[in-house]
Every structure is written in structure tokens, then in C-alpha cells.
N, C-alpha and C positions, 0 to 999 in steps of 0.2 A: 848660734848665739844660741847661751845656752844660758838661765835668772833664776832663780832662787825669788820666791813671796820677798825676802825679809832683806833682800838687796840694795829696792830703790825705797825711799820714805816717801810717801804721801802728798802732797802741795797742794794746798785751798787756792783753785783756780775763780772763783767764785766765792761768795759765800754758802756757804754749807755745800758746797761742790766740790770734793778731792778729788787728786787722780792719781793716778801710778801709772807710770809706765812699765809694762811688764818686758817685755821683750821687741826687739825691730833689725829688719834685714840692711839687704838694700832699694826696694821696694813697700815696705807694709811698714806698719807700728802697729802693735796694739795697748790698749789702757785701759788697764781697770778706773773708773767714776764708782765715789761709795758716793752719794747723794741724801741728801737732811730734809725727809718733808717742808715744804714751802718751800724749797729750795727754785730758782724760775733760772732758769737757760735763758738767755734774752734771742729774739729774730738777731740772724748771722749767718752768715757765707762764708767761701773757701774754695776751692780748688782743688781741694781732695776726698776721693771715696770717701765714702763712711759709712760700715757695714756693724753691726751694734744688738747687743742679743743681751737680756733683760734677768738677770740670777736671777732676782729678789727684790721682790717690791710691786708699783706700782707707780708709772707715770703721765705723761699727755705729751703726747708727741707733732709736732704741728711739722708738716715735709711740707715745700709749698703749698699748695690754696686747701692743701689735707691737715684733719686733724683724728688721730687715734685713741685711743687706751687702749696700753701695754700693760701687759701683766706676764709679770715672769714668765718666761719660757716661750716671751713673740721674740722676732725677731724685726729687723730691719736694712733696709740699704738706703743712702742717703746719696745720689748726686751730686757732681762738684760742682759748685756757683749756686746751689737752691739753698733759696732760704731754709732756717729755719730753728723751731725752739724748744722747750720742753719746761712743762708745770712740775714739779716732783711733787706728788699723792700721797706714796709712805715711803716711807724711810726706803733707799734702791738700794742695788751694787749692779754696771752693766760691764758689760767688755764690749769697747771696738776698736776696730780696726783703720790705720786709715791709708788711704794710699792715698799720690805715694807717699814715701819714709815723710815725716814732720819731724825735723831740722830743732823745731821749739818745744819738741816735747821728752826732746833725749835728754833725758839725766845726769849729766855728769856726776859724778863719783869723787 
């Protein structure tokens, strides 16, 4: 599968947090998150393993009982079923890969 950046429109998933599915296969899905300063990703968990890379900005990421200040260029991995949350310190852009593929994140054309 190939996808141009302009093919999928970003969708607001929470106030100040927009998501764009970039590409997916049978077992992985890649997303771009654009997050406004002051936005909150409440604590949650899911069965999906989640691997991320912060392209720009700064966030405070909690994974289980650990808290990290994440700057541009930093990356993370969240195992499935582990609680996690984030507070957006600066306007930020992140890329995240989910495995297995999250069908609810596949944008229909």
C-alpha cells in the first residue's frame, strides 16, 4: 500500500488532538498526531502495542508508573494493555505505529 500525505484528512479525536492515518497493512497501522499545547490525552489502555516518535514539540508521557519528558527526536514503545496518558507541553507532531492494525483508525475514502 502507498499513501500520499494529502489523501487522508486529519480527524479531531480529542480537543486539540488531530489524527491522520498515513498507511496500514495487515498487521500494522501508522498514524500522524498533531497536538496543540495544553491538550490532554487521558489515561487509557488498549490491546495494541504502540511505538512512537516525536517529530516536533514537547510532551509529558506517562507509561504505566513511569513519566517521561519527550522532546523532538525521542521515541517510545507502549506494550498492549498498559495504561498511558500524555500532556502536551508545546505544539507537537508525533508518528505512531500500532500493532495489530486498528481497524477503527482506517479512514474510509
